[in-house]
C-alpha positions in Angstrom: 230.3 -21.4 137.1 229.8 -24.1 139.7 227.4 -21.9 141.6 225.4 -21.2 138.4 225.2 -24.9 137.6 223.9 -25.8 141.1 221.3 -23.0 140.9 220.1 -24.2 137.5 219.8 -27.8 138.8 217.9 -26.4 141.9 215.5 -24.4 139.7 214.8 -27.5 137.6 214.0 -29.5 140.7 211.7 -26.7 141.9 209.9 -26.5 138.6 209.4 -30.3 138.7 208.0 -30.0 142.2 205.7 -27.2 141.1 204.4 -29.3 138.2 203.8 -32.2 140.6 201.9 -29.8 143.0 199.8 -28.6 140.1 198.9 -32.1 139.1 198.0 -33.0 142.7 195.8 -29.9 142.9 193.9 -30.7 139.7 193.5 -34.3 140.9 192.1 -33.1 144.2 189.7 -30.7 142.4 188.5 -33.6 140.3 188.0 -35.7 143.4 186.0 -33.0 145.1 183.8 -32.6 142.0 183.2 -36.4 142.0 182.3 -36.4 145.6 179.9 -33.5 145.1 178.3 -35.3 142.1 177.9 -38.5 144.2 176.3 -36.5 147.0 173.9 -34.9 144.6 173.0 -38.2 143.0 172.6 -39.8 146.4 170.3 -37.0 147.5 168.1 -37.3 144.4 168.0 -41.2 144.3 169.1 -42.4 147.7 168.2 -46.1 147.6 169.6 -46.9 144.2 172.9 -45.1 145.0 173.3 -47.0 148.3 172.6 -50.3 146.4 175.2 -49.4 143.8 177.8 -48.7 146.5 177.1 -52.1 148.2 177.7 -53.9 144.9 
C-alpha cells in the first residue's frame, strides 16, 4: 500500500512537470513566431521598425 501511494504521488509530480514542459514549449513557439514576424516586418520597413524599437 505504501509503495502504491508513493508511486501515485510520483506520477502526479511527473504529470505536473510534463504540463509545465508543454506550457514552456508553447511559449517558446510563440516567442519564435514573434521574432520571425518582427524580422519580416523589419525587412519590409526597416527604418520605421528601428524607430519603434528605440522608443
